[in-house]
Each structure stands twice: as structure tokens, then as C-alpha cells.
MIKOLRO-311733 format. One record per atom (N, C-alpha, C, O, CB): residue in one letter; x, y, z. Coordinates in steps of 0.2 Angstrom, whole numbers, plus 5000, padded with zeros to 4 digits. Last residue first. Glycine has a CB too. Layout:
AXYZ/...
# end
This chain:
L477850745175/L477450775170/L476850805173/L476450835169/L477350725164/F478250695187/F478750735184/F478350775178/F478550835177/F479250695181/S477650595196/S477350665195/S477850715192/S477850775194/S477150695202/I478050475194/I478350515199/I478150585199/I478550625202/I479150505198/A477250425184/A477150395191/A477550425196/A477450415202/A477450325190/N477550505173/N476950515177/N476850485184/N476650515188/N476350485172/L478750445170/L478750515172/L478050535176/L478150565180/L478850555166/V478250315166/V478750325171/V478750395174/V478750405180/V479450305169/N477450345155/N477150315161/N477650325167/N477450335173/N477050245160/K478350395146/K477850445149/K477550415155/K477450455160/K477350465144/Y479050285142/Y479350325147/Y478950375150/Y479050395156/Y479950365144/S478350245131/S478150215138/S478450245143/S478350245149/S478250135138/T478250395121/T478450325123/T478150305129/T477850345133/T479150315122/P477450505110/P477650485117/P477750415117/P477450375114/P477050505121/K478250505093/K477650515098/K477850495105/K478450475106/K477150465095/E479550495088/E479050545084/E478450555089/E478050605088/E478850515078/R480850485100/R480350465095/R479950515093/R479850565095/R480050405099/I482550495104/I481950535104/I481450505098/I481750495093/I482050615103/W483750425114/W483450425108/W482750455109/W482450445114/W483350355105/K485250465122/K484550465123/K484250465116/K484450505112/K484350525127/S486750435132/S486350435126/S485650435127/S485350405132/S486550365122/F488350475138/F487650485139/F487250475133/F487450505128/F487450545143/L489850385140/L489450425135/L488650425138/L488450365139/L489450405128/W491550365142/W490850365145/W490450415141/W490650465139/W490950385152/K492950265137/K492450315135/K491850305139/K491550255139/K492350315127/E494650255142/E494050235141/E493550285139/E493750345139/E493750205148/G496350225136/G495850255141/G495250215141/G495150155139/G495850325140/E496550215119/E496850215125/E496350245130/E496050295128/E497550255125/I495550185109/I496250155108/I496650155115/I496950115117/I496650205103/V493950125105/V494350165110/V495050135109/V495150075110/V494150165117/P493350125088/P493650095094/P494050145099/P494350185096/P494050035092/M491950245085/M492550215084/M492950175090/M492750195095/M493050265081/G490350225083/G490750245088/G491450205087/G491450145088/G490450225095/Q489550285068/Q489850235072/Q490250265077/Q490550315077/Q490350195067/H488150305057/H488650325061/H488950275065/H488650215065/H488450385066/L487050365045/L487450315046/L488050335051/L488350385049/L487750275040/S486250475040/S486350475047/S486850415049/S486950405055/S485750475051/L486050455026/L486650495028/L486750495036/L487350515038/L486650565026/P484750405026/P485350355025/P486050395027/P486550355029/P485450335018/L483450435035/L484050475032/L484650425032/L484950415037/L484150535036/P481750375034/P482450365036/P482950405032/P482850425026/P482650295035/A480450485038/A480750435033/A481450435034/A481750485036/A480550465026/F479750585045/F480050525049/F480250465044/F480150405045/F479450495053/N479650705040/N479050655039/N479250585042/N478850535041/N478950645031/N480850765041/N480250785045/N479650745045/N479150755048/N480150855043/D481950615041/D481750685039/D481150705043/D480950665048/D481650685032/T482950535054/T482450535049/T482350605047/T482650655050/T481850505052/N483950565063/N483950495060/N483450495054/N483550445050/N483850445065/N484850705067/N484250675065/N484350605062/N484850605058/N483850725060/F485850735082/F485750735075/F485050695073/F484750665077/F486350695071/I486950805094/I486250795092/I486250785084/I486450825081/I485750845095/I488050805107/I487950795100/I487250775099/I486950735102/I488450745097/L488850895120/L488250865117/L488350865110/L488550905106/L487650895120/Q490350885130/Q490050915124/Q489450865122/Q489450805123/Q490550915118/K491050845141/K490450885142/K490150905136/K489650945136/K490650945147/Y492550815131/Y492250815138/Y491650865139/Y491750925138/Y492750825144/K492450765116/K492550825119/K492150825126/K491550825126/K492450885115/P492950655103/P492650655110/P492850725113/P493450735114/P492750595114/T492850715087/T493250695092/T492950705099/T492650755100/T493950725092/I491850665074/I491850715080/I492250685085/I492150625088/I491150725082/S491950675056/S492150635062/S492150685068/S492550735068/S492750595061/K491250655040/K491350695046/K491450645052/K491250595053/K490650735048/S490750605028/S491550615029/S491650665035/S492050715035/S491850645023/L489550555027/L489650635027/L490350655027/L490550715027/L489250665033/R489650425029/R489350445022/R489350525022/R489150555017/R488650425022/P490250405041/P490650395035/P490250425029/P490650435024/P490650315035/F490450485055/F489850485050/F490150475043/F490250525040/F489450555050/N490950445071/N491050455064/N490450445060/N490050405061/N491650405062/T491550485086/T490950475083/T490950495076/T491050555074/T490350515087/E493050415093/E492750465089/E492050445087/E491850385086/E493150485083/G493850325100/G493250335102/G492850395099/G492350415101/G493250355109/G495650385103/G495050345099/G494350365102/G494350425105/G495150275101/S496250425119/S496350415112/S495850375109/S495650325112/S497050385110/K495750475131/K496450485129/K496550475122/K496950515119/K496850435133/V494250565134/V494550505131/V495250515129/V495450565125/V494050485125/K493550625148/K494050645143/K494350575140/K494650545144/K494650685146/N491750595149/N492450595152/N492950615146/N492750625140/N492650525154/L490550605143/L490550615150/L491250605153/L491350615159/L490150555154/Y489750675129/Y490350645132/Y490450655139/Y490450715141/Y490950665128/I488150635124/I488550685128/I489150645131/I489050595134/I488050715134/L486850625111/L487450595115/L487850655118/L487850705116/L487950565109/V485350595104/V485750635108/V486250605112/V486150545115/V485250675113/T484450575089/T484950545094/T485250595097/T485550645094/T485450495090/K482750565082/K483350605084/K483850565089/K483550525093/K483150675088/Y481850475079/Y482050525074/Y482650565076/Y482950605072/Y481450565072/R481250315078/R481750355082/R482050415077/R482350395072/R482350315084/Q479450305076/Q480150305073/Q480650345078/Q480450395081/Q480150335066/G478350255090/G478550265082/G479250265081/G479650235085/G478250325080/G478050225103/G478250295101/G478450305094/G478650355092/G478850315105/D478150065102/D478250115107/D478550185105/D479150195106/D478750075112/Q478150005089/Q477550005093/Q477550055099/Q477050085101/Q477349935096/L479249985083/L478950055081/L478350055086/L478050115086/L478750055074/A479749855085/A480049915088/A479649975088/A479750025092/A480749925085/V478849785077/V478849775085/V479149835088/V478849865093/V479149715087/A479149825065/A478449835067/A478449835074/A478049865078/A478049785064/S480449785063/S480349855064/S479649865067/S479549915071/S480449895058/G480749655059/G480649665066/G480449745068/G480349755074/G481249655070/S480849655046/S480249625048/S480149645056/S479549645058/S480249555047/D481449805037/D481649745042/D480949725045/D480549765048/D482049775048/K481049905030/K481049835026/K481249785031/K481149725030/K481549835021/P481150025038/P480549995036/P480549925033/P479949895033/P480250045031/H482250015051/H482250015044/H481549985042/H481349935044/H482749975041/F482350135063/F482050065062/F481950065055/F481450095052/F481450045066/F483850235067/F483150225065/F482950155063/F483450115063/F482950265058/D485150225069/D484750225074/D483950215073/D483550195077/D484850285079/Y486250125059/Y485750175060/Y485450165066/Y485350115069/Y485250165053/H488050095060/H487350075061/H486950135060/H487150195060/H487250045068/A489750035062/A489250085058/A488550055058/A488449995057/A489550085051/K490049975079/K490149985072/K489650025068/K489050035071/K490249915069/Y490650035093/Y489950025090/Y490050035082/Y490050085080/Y489450065093/E491949955103/E491650005098/E490949985097/E490649945099/E492049995091/E493449925112/E492749915111/E492449975107/E492750025106/E492449925118/T494849955113/T494649905108/T493849905107/T493649875102/T494949835109/P494649995130/P495049995124/P494849935120/P494649885122/P495749985126/A492850015134/A493550005136/A493950005130/A493650005124/A493549935140/Y491450115135/Y491850085131/Y492550075133/Y492850125135/Y491850115124/H489750135141/H490550135143/H490850085138/H490650035136/H490650105150/L488350245142/L488750195139/L489450195141/L489750245143/L488650205131/V486850265150/V487550285150/V487950225147/V487850165149/V487750305158/N485250315144/N485750265145/N486350305146/N486550355144/N485750225139/S483450345147/S484150375146/S484650315147/S484450265151/S484250435150/L482050285138/L482450285144/L483150305142/L483450295137/L482450215148/E481550395124/E481650325127/E481950335134/E482150395136/E482050275123/G480550545123/G481150505124/G481050435126/G480550415129/G481550545129/H479350605124/H479550575117/H480150535118/H480350495113/H479550625112/E479350675135/E478950615135/E479050575129/E478850515128/E478250625136/V479950795132/V480350745136/V479950675136/V480350625136/V480350775143/P479950865116/P479450845122/P479850785126/P480050735123/P478850825120/L481150985112/L480950915111/L480550895117/L480750895123/L481550875111/N481851105111/N481151105110/N480951035108/N480551025104/N480951155105/F483151115115/F483051085108/F482251085106/F482051065101/F483351025107/Y483151155128/Y483551185123/Y483451175116/Y483451215111/Y484251165125/A482151075134/A482051155134/A482451175128/A482251225124/A482151185140/S482650945133/S482050965131/S481951035130/S481651055124/S481450935136/I483950965140/I483850945133/I483250965130/I483150985124/I484050865132/K483451005152/K483851045149/K483851035141/K483851075137/K484551045152/M482750885156/M482350945155/M482750995151/M482451035147/M482150975162/E483850795157/E483350785152/E482950845151/E482750855145/E482850725155/I484550855168/I484850855162/I484350845156/I484350875151/I485350795162/N483550835178/N483750905176/N484050905169/N483950955166/N484150935182/L483550695179/L482950735176/L483050805174/L482750835170/L482350725181/L484850685185/L484650655178/L484050695175/L484150715169/L484550575179/V484650745197/V485150765192/V485050745185/V485050785181/V485850735195/W483550675203/W483450755201/W484050775196/W483850805191/W483550795208/D483150545206/D483650555201/D483550635198/D483550645192/D483450515195/S482150525215/S482850535218/S483350555213/S483950575214/S483050475222/S481050485208/S481150555211/S481750575214/S481950635215/S480550575215/T481750385195/T481350395201/T481450465203/T481850505200/T481650345207/S481950315179/S481950365183/S481550365189/S480950335189/S481850435179/V482850195174/V482150195175/V482050255180/V482150235186/V481850125177/F484250195164/F483950225170/F483250225169/F482950255165/F484250295171/Q485450075159/Q484850105157/Q484550125164/Q484450095169/Q484350065153/A487150055155/A486650055160/A486050095158/A486150155156/A487050085167/V488149955144/V487650005145/V487349995152/V487249945154/V487150005139/S489749925135/S489249915140/S488749965141/S488850025139/S489649895147/G490249875118/G490349905125/G489849885130/G489549835129/G490249985124/T490149825106/T490449785111/T490549815117/T490949795122/T491149765108/R489149795092/R489149835098/R489449805104/R489149755107/R488449865100/V489349695083/V489249755081/V489349815086/V489649865085/V488649765077/Q489249575090/Q489849605089/Q489949665086/Q490449705086/Q490349555085/S487749575101/S488049575094/S488749605094/S488949645098/S487649615089/V486349515110/V487049535110/V487349525103/V487149485099/V487449485114/E484749595107/E485249535107/E485949565107/E486049615105/E485049485101/N483049635107/N483649655109/N484149585109/N483949535112/N483749695116/K481849615093/K482149595100/K482849625101/K483249625096/K482049525102/G481549615080/G481349675084/G481549665091/G481449715095/G480649685084/T481849515071/T481349495077/T481149555081/T480549555084/T481649445081/H482649575062/H482149525060/H481549515065/H480949505063/H482449455058/G483549655067/G483149685062/G482549635060/G482049665058/G483549695056/D483749675085/D483849625079/D483249645074/D482749655075/D483649555081/V484549805093/V483949775091/V483949735084/V484249755079/V483449835089/V485949755104/V485649795098/V484949765097/V484849705099/V486149785092/L486649785120/L486349745115/L486149795109/L486149855110/L485649725119/S488149785131/S487649825127/S487249775122/S487549725120/S487949875123/R488249715147/R488449715140/R487849745136/R487349735137/R488549635138/K487949835161/K488049765158/K488149775150/K488149825147/K487349725159/I487749925176/I488049915169/I488149845167/I488349805171/I488749955169/S487349955189/S486949915184/S487149905177/S486749885173/S486249945184/S488250035195/S487949975199/S487549935195/S487349875197/S487550005205/E488650135187/E489150075188/E488850015192/E489049965191/E489650105193/A487850245185/A487750185180/A488150125183/A488050065181/A488050205174/H488150325195/H487450305195/H487450245190/H487050195192/H486950355192/C489350365191/C489350325197/C488650295197/C488550235200/C489350375203/K489050435179/K489450375179/K489450335185/K489350275185/K490250405178/L488250535184/L487950495179/L488350425179/L488150375179/L487950525172/W489150605193/W488550575195/W488250525190/W488050465193/W487950625197/H490050655184/H490250605189/H489650575191/H489650515192/H490650645195/C489250745176/C489650685173/C489850635178/C489750575177/C490250715169/E488750835186/E488350785182/E488650735179/E488450675179/E487950825177/F490050895189/F489650855194/F489150805191/F489050755193/F489150905198/D490450955177/D490850905180/D490450855185/D490450795185/D491450925184/N488950985167/N489551005171/N489850945174/N489650885173/N489251055177/V488350995150/V488350975157/V488950995161/V489451015158/V488250895157/F488751065139/F488051065140/F487951035147/F487451055150/F487751015135/D490051105133/D489851115141/D489151115142/D488851155146/D490151185143/D489451135116/D490051135122/D489751145129/D489251185130/D490651175120/V488551055105/V488551105110/V489051095116/V488951045119/V487751105113/T488351015088/T488751005094/T488551065099/T488551125096/T489450995093/Y487250945076/Y487550995080/Y487950975085/Y487850915088/Y486951045082/L486550895061/L487050875066/L487350935069/L487650975066/L487650835062/N485550885051/N485450935057/N485950905063/N485750905069/N484750935060/I485950815041/I485550775046/I485450815052/I485350795058/I485950715048/E486450915032/E486050855029/E485650815034/E485150795033/E486550815026/P487251005040/P486551015039/P486150965036/P485550955037/P486451075034/A488450965051/A488150935045/A487450955044/A487050925047/A488350865044/I488751055061/I489251015058/I489050995052/I489450995047/I489450965063/L488451205070/L488151165065/L488751125061/L489251155059/L487751205059/Q488551235087/Q488851235081/Q488551185076/Q488551125078/Q489651225082/Y487851335100/Y487851275096/Y488251285090/Y488351345087/Y487151245095/S488051395117/S488051405110/S488151345106/S488451295108/S488651455108/L487351455132/L487551395128/L487551425121/L487151465119/L487151335129/A486651545139/A487351555139/A487651505134/A488251505133/A487651545146/S485351505139/S485451555134/S486251565134/S486451595129/S485151625136/L485151425150/L485351395143/L485451445138/L485751425133/L484751355141/D485551425165/D485451485160/D485651455153/D486251455151/D485951545162/A484651325176/A485151335172/A485051385167/A484451395164/A485351265168/K483851415190/K483951355185/K484451375180/K484751435180/K483251355182/K484651455206/K484251475200/K484351415195/K484751365196/K484551535196/I484751495223/I484751445218/I484351465212/I483751485213/I484551375221/D484551595233/D484951615227/D485051555222/D485351565217/D485551645229/N483951525244/N483551575240/N483851595233/N483551625229/N483351635244/F484251435253/F484451415246/F484151465241/F484051455235/F484251345244/D485051495269/D484451475264/D484751455257/D485351465256/D483951535264/Y486251495275/Y485651505279/Y484951495275/Y484451485278/Y485651575282/I487851435277/I487251445272/I486651445276/I486451395280/I487251385267/E489451485280/E488851475283/E488251485277/E488351535274/E488651525289/I490751395271/I490451455274/I489751435277/I489551375277/I490351505268/P492351295270/P491551305270/P491351375273/P491751405276/P491251245273/E493851355262/E493451325267/E492751335267/E492451385263/E493751355274/S494351385249/S494751385255/S494451345261/S494751305264/S495051445257/V494251325233/V493851345239/V494251335245/V494551275246/V493251295239/S495051285222/S494951355223/S494551375229/S494551435231/S494651385217/E494851145223/E495551175225/E495451255226/E495851275230/E496051165220/F493951065219/F493751115223/F494351155226/F494351185232/F493251085229/D493450965206/D493951015208/D493751065212/D493451115210/D494351035201/L492850795210/L492750865208/L493350915210/L493650895215/L492050895210/A493150675217/A493050675209/A493050755206/A493350765201/A492450645207/D493050695230/D493650675227/D493750685220/D494250695217/D493850595229/L491750735232/L492250775234/L492950765230/L493250805228/L492350785241/I491150605228/I491050675224/I491550725225/I491850755221/I490350695225/A491550525238/A491750505231/A491650575226/A492050585222/A491350455228/I490950575249/I491750575249/I491950565241/I492450595239/I492050525253/I489650545246/I489850615246/I490650625246/I490850665242/I489650655252/S489650405248/S489450435241/S489650515241/S489850535235/S488750435240/E490050395261/E490550375256/E490350405249/E490750425245/E490450295255/L489950525273/L489650475269/L490050455263/L490350505260/L488950505267/H490550625279/H490650565283/H490350505278/H490350445280/H490350565290/D490250745273/D490850705271/D491050645275/D491550615274/D491450755271/F489250835274/F489050765275/F489650725272/F489550665269/F488450755270/R489750965273/R489350945279/R489250875280/R489050845285/R488750985279/K490250955260/K490750955266/K490350935272/K490650895277/K491151015267/L489150985252/L489450925252/L489950905258/L489850855261/L489950915246/I488951125255/I488451075256/I488751005256/I488550965261/I487951085250/T490251175252/T489951185259/T489451135260/T489451095265/T489751255260/F490351155238/F490751125242/F490551125250/F490551075253/F491451165242/A489251245234/A489251175232/A489651135237/A489551075240/A489451155225/K489751365239/K489151335242/K489051265240/K488851225244/K488551375239/V490951375230/V490951375238/V490351345241/V490451305246/V491051455240/L490451375217/L490851315220/L490951315227/L490951265231/L491551305217/D489451415208/D489551435215/D489851375218/D489551335222/D488851455218/N488951385195/N489651395196/N489851425203/N490351465204/N489951445191/Q487751335193/Q487851405192/Q488551435194/Q488651495196/Q487251445196/Q488051195196/Q487851215189/Q487851295188/Q488051315182/Q487051195188/Y488351205209/Y488851185205/Y488651215198/Y489151235194/Y489051115205/Y487051225214/Y487551275215/Y488151265210/Y488351315208/Y487751275222/L486451095209/L486151165207/L486651215208/L486751265204/L485551175210/N487251005216/N487351005209/N487051075206/N487351105202/N486950945206/A486851035229/A487551035228/A487651045220/A488051085218/A487950985230/A485450995229/A485751065230/A486451075228/A486551135225/A485651085238/A485550855226/A485150905221/A485450975222/A485651015217/A484450905222/I486250805237/I486550795230/I486150845225/I486550885221/I486350725227/V485450845247/V486150865247/V486350865240/V486750905238/V486550815252/A484250785244/A484250855244/A484950875244/A485150925241/A483850885250/N484650645246/N484350665239/N484450745239/N484550775233/N483650645238/L484850645260/L485450635255/L485250665248/L485650695244/L485650565255/D484350745272/D484050705266/D484550705261/D484750755258/D483350735264/G484550825283/G485050775281/G484850725276/G485050675275/G485250735287/K483850935286/K483650875290/K484150815288/K484050755290/K482950855288/I484451025278/I484551035285/I484350965289/I484750955294/I484151095288/Y483850975266/Y484550975267/Y484750975274/Y485150945277/Y484851035263/A482451005268/A482650935267/A483450935268/A483650885271/A482450915260/D482551145268/D482351115274/D482551035274/D482751005279/D481551115275/Y482951175255/Y483451195261/Y483251155267/Y483651125271/Y483451265262/L481851135248/L482551095247/L482951115253/L483351065255/L482851125240/Y480951225253/Y480851155254/Y481451115253/Y481651065257/Y480251125250/P481451345248/P481451335256/P481351265257/P481551235262/P480851375258/Q481451325234/Q482051335238/Q481951315245/Q482451285248/Q482351395237/F480351325226/F480551265229/F481151265234/F481251225238/F480751225223/A478951435227/A479651435227/A479851365230/A479651335235/A480051485231/V477551425217/V477751415224/V478551405224/V478751355220/V477451365228/G476951415204/G477051475207/G477351475214/G477251535218/G476451515207/V476751315196/V476351315202/V476451375205/V475951405209/V476551255207/Q477651315185/Q476951345184/Q476551355191/Q476051395191/Q476551315179/P478651235189/P478751305191/P478051345190/P477951395193/P479251345187/H478951095191/H478351125189/H478251195192/H477851215196/H477751085193/F480151065196/F480051035189/F479351065187/F479151045181/F480050965189/Y480151125209/Y480651135204/Y480451125197/Y480551155192/Y481351105206/L479051065215/L478951135213/L479551155208/L479451195204/L479051175220/L479450925216/L478850945212/L478851015210/L478651035205/L478250925216/F480550945224/F480650915218/F480050935213/F480150955208/F480650835219/A480050995236/A480551035232/A480551005225/A480551045220/A481251035235/A479250895240/A478950955239/A479350995234/A479151025229/A478750995245/K480150795243/K479650785238/K479350845235/K479250855230/K479150735241/Y480950855253/Y481250845247/Y480750835241/Y480750855236/Y481750785247/S479850855263/S480150915260/S480550915254/S480450955249/S480650945266/A479650715265/A479150755262/A479450825259/A479150855254/A478650775267/G480650635271/G480650645263/G480150685260/G480150705254/G480450575261/A479650605285/A480350595282/A480250595274/A479850565271/A480650535284/I478450725290/I478550655287/I479250655284/I479350705280/I478050645283/G478050845297/G478750815298/G478850745295/G479350715298/G478950825305/K476850895295/K476850845300/K477650815301/K477750775305/K476450785297/E477150985285/E476951015291/E477050955297/E477150975302/E476251045291/V477350895274/V477950935277/V477750955284/V478250955288/V478050995272/L476050845273/L476550795275/L477250835278/L477550815283/L476750745270/E475450955268/E475250935274/E475750885277/E475950885283/E474550895274/F476150965255/F476251015260/F476050995267/F476351015272/F475851085258/V475550845250/V476250845251/V476450905256/V476850895260/V476650855245/F474250895249/F474350835253/F475150835255/F475350825260/F474150765250/K474250995239/K474051015246/K474250955251/K474450965256/K473251025246/L474650915228/L475150965231/L474950985238/L475350995242/L475151025227/G473550835226/G474150805228/G474650855231/G475050835235/G474450775221/V472650945223/V472450895229/V473150865231/V473350865237/V471950845228/S473150985211/S473151035217/S473050995223/S473251015229/S472551085216/P473050875202/P473750895204/P473650945211/P474050945215/P474050935199/N472150735202/N472050805204/N472650835206/N472850835212/N471450815209/N472650615198/N471950635197/N471750705198/N471350735194/N471550595202/C473950615200/C473750585194/C473050605192/C472850615187/C473750505194/I474050665213/I474250705207/I473950685201/I473750725196/I474950725207/L473750545220/L473350605220/L473450655214/L472950675211/L473350645227/V474950475217/V474250445216/V473750505215/V473350505211/V474050395221/D475950555223/D475950545216/D475250515213/D475050535208/D476450495214/V475550545236/V475550615233/V475550605225/V475150635222/V476250645235/K475750415239/K475050435239/K475050505235/K474550525232/K474750435246/M477150415241/M476850385235/M476150405234/M475850415228/M476850305235/L477150465253/L477450505248/L477250475241/L477150515236/L478250495248/L476550365261/L476250435261/L476550475255/L476150505252/L476450465267/A477450255259/A476750255256/A476450325256/A476050335251/A476350205261/D478550305265/D478650295258/D477950285255/D477850305249/D479050235257/P478050315279/P478250375275/P478250365267/P478050405264/P478950395277/V476650245285/V477250225282/V477550285278/V477150295273/V477250155279/E475450265292/E475850325291/E476550305289/E477050325292/E475850365297/Q474450175292/Q474950165297/Q475550215297/Q475950215301/Q475350095296/K473750215281/K473450225288/K473950215294/K473850235299/K472850165289/V474650185271/V474450255273/V474150265280/V474350315283/V473950285267/L474450045271/L475150075274/L475050155275/L475350175280/L475650065268/P473150035267/P473350005273/P474050035276/P474050045282/P473449925273/E473350105254/E472850125259/E473050095266/E473150135271/E472150115257/L473950045243/L474350085247/L473950105254/L474250115259/L474550155244/V473049985235/V473549945238/V473949985244/V474149955249/V474049925233/A472250085232/A471950035236/A472449995239/A472449975245/A471449995232/A473150165223/A472850195230/A472550135234/A472650145240/A472350245228/A473250075213/A473850085217/A473650115224/A473950105229/A474350135213/E471950085207/E472150015210/E472850025215/E472849995220/E472349965204/L472050215203/L471550195208/L471750125211/L471650125217/L470850185205/A473050215194/A473150255200/A472650235205/A472850225211/A473050325199/K473850145183/K473250125186/K473250155193/K473350115198/K473250045187/G474950165175/G474350215174/G473750195178/G473250225177/G474150225167/K475950085177/K475450065171/K474850105171/K474450095167/K475249995173/Y476550145187/Y476950145181/Y476450125175/Y476550145169/Y477550105181/L475650105197/L475650175195/L476050185188/L475850225184/L476050215200/L475849975198/L475249995196/L475250065193/L474950085188/L474749985201/T477149985203/T477049945197/T476449975194/T476349985188/T477049875197/N476850035216/N477350075211/N477250045204/N477150085199/N478050065213/A476149935222/A475850005220/A476250045215/A475950075211/A475750045227/L477149835222/L476549825219/L476249895217/L476049905211/L476049785222/N478049905231/N478249885224/N477649875220/N477649895214/N478749825224/L477249915243/L477549975239/L477749955232/L477549995228/L478150005243/Q477049775246/Q476449825244/Q476749885240/Q476349905236/Q476149845250/E478349745248/E477949705243/E477349745241/E477249755235/E477749635245/N478749825259/N479049835252/N478649795247/N478649825241/N479749795253/H477849775268/H477749835266/H478149845259/H477849885255/H478049885271/E478449645270/E477749645267/E477549725265/E477249735260/E477249625272/K479649685276/K479649645270/K478949655266/K478849665260/K479749575270/F479549845283/F479549775284/F479449745277/F479349785272/F478949745288/I480249995288/I479949965282/I480049885283/I480649865282/I480249985275/P479950075303/P480350035299/P479950005293/P479349995294/P480649975303/M479550255306/M479350185306/M479750135301/M479850155295/M478550185304/
# end
């Protein structure tokens, strides 16, 4: 069934209500579209039902799969992958969505195989849809030279979650619990994040210490894209869950994820990520989740020259390393500021720098509403 303008208005309103935690009001807005069996409304109803009773919501999405509603198999796979406690395998639903040509399923499955270093199956999945521009871009960006040709894939039963035990970390500065982790993400994820960011990237802002509002500043001269996650962002949400699991950080304590871009000469001068108690604007900034106590950064490309992450008060400097994660504390365990966490993104000298960033707060943030709205939590 085609989506008309008035349908979009109702869907957007229902989505807004869901993000505000008003599931009953969202249900009332959706009901006319549900009766017409508009696929997007039916899928959103799954999230509405899960807000009140997860088992009822899951039963409803399985009913939608049986009816052959567009997007239902992917929705079921998404829910089951990120909620393994349900005890139902996600792989058959993801495979069904892939066979039906669901682009979200194609991206998710290819990345999951790439994540477990099964390049043949990742290539096979992408090659089946190489008539699509977005898939062509992925094939061009990734190294599949070792793959001679596609194979037959009859199911996704061998897809596994990331083996985080294979990762190792290195302590750089105990004063702020500064660690690095090599190869935390893969080539596929780096490419996807950069492409995902390009459509919405804009000049970076900083938080004004007096007003607590965001503003343009010469302190930070790069660009940023901020992601308000949807259920189609399987790759992004998988990265966030890996961060959460590896470092034992509640995902709902995070702010929205960002991808940063720095061209030659662009930089982020020395700054703190915590909100200074003496700044009048900190009271405003602290309202959403309290203090920023951890910073997570991941390098998404190979920087030709420059772009180091420097900690001047520790005399430590980290040279950009493709796919490496950096994490450090901005506060102590009582959420008091750590002056030694002063850091700067040094100017890029040659090439460009792409960086994933995420701040973690002491309490749940408004990002929890976004995750609840898509039944991620």
C-alpha cells in the first residue's frame, strides 16, 4: 500500500509521541492506519505494544511475518538479535528478509558475516544486490580481492555475535583510565558510519559555559553528524552494544552517537568534556543525565598526517590508528572533574580524519527514549 502525505504526518506524529514515552497516545494516532494495514504503521504498533507488554508485541510481529507484511521479518530479526533473552533465533527471520530483498537486512547480514571474517558470504550477500548504488559503494570501499566468486547461501544459521573476548586493551594513562583497543570495529562498520554521516554532516558546535547552549566556536573547527537511531541502524546499534558489553557501560547512559570529520588545518583545541561546576551553563547541560564521565572515540580512517589525540597534562599523545577505540574518564568515581582529562584533537596536516564519538553520562539520558521507541531496550 502506498504511503500518502497524510499517512506520513500521522506516522511522524506517532513516532514523536513514542519518543516522548506516550505509547497510548501514539497507539491512538496509529489506529486508523493500522486498520488500513499500512505496513509502517503495523511495524510501529509493534513498538507501541512492546512498551506495555513485550510478549504481546513479539507475538504481534510474528503475526505480521506470517501475513507477509513488508519489513516484518527484518523487524523480528532486529528485536531477537538485540534481545537474546527471548530465546528465539534471529537468523531465520533475517534470512527471510534478505531473500525478500529488504535492504536493511542485506546491510545487517553482510556486516555480521564481515564481522566474523567470513568475506565470502559477506561478498555474496552484497553481490546479489549490486544493482543498488548504496551496495555498489560498499563493494567498492571494501577489500574483497581474496574472494573469487559468490556462493550459494541457504540460511544464516552460522551467523554469530561479535567475539569480544578476542579483543585486547592497552592502558595508556591510569590517571584517567585512558585505554586503547585495536580493531574494535571493522572496515564495513567504518565505511557505513562515514556514509551514514555524509548526508547530515554540518559544522561542529561546543557547549557555551555560561548559557549551556550549543554554539559555533573557533575552538572546534571540524564537522559533525549526529545520529538519532532508528531500527534500520543495525550497524550503529551493534557498535553501541559492543561498547556497552566490553566496558560494562549501560547503553542508555550514552548521549547520541556522533561521527566527526576534520579536513586539513581543522582541529579541536584543548578542552574538557565534563561540565565545569563553576560554569553557569552547566546546570542546564547536567539536566540530561548528569555529568559526562567517560568519552569514547574510534578512528574511522587512516589519517595521512596529524590529527593526534593529545593529553597535554599527561604528556601523552595518541596517533590516529584505523579502527582503534580510545576511552577515558572525564571525572572520578564520584563524578568530580578530572583536570588531567584535558585533551585536544590536533590539526590534520594531510588527508582527513573521520572519528566516531560517544559521551557517557552518570545517569540515563534522553537517548533512552529513542531506544525505547524502537524497542531496543
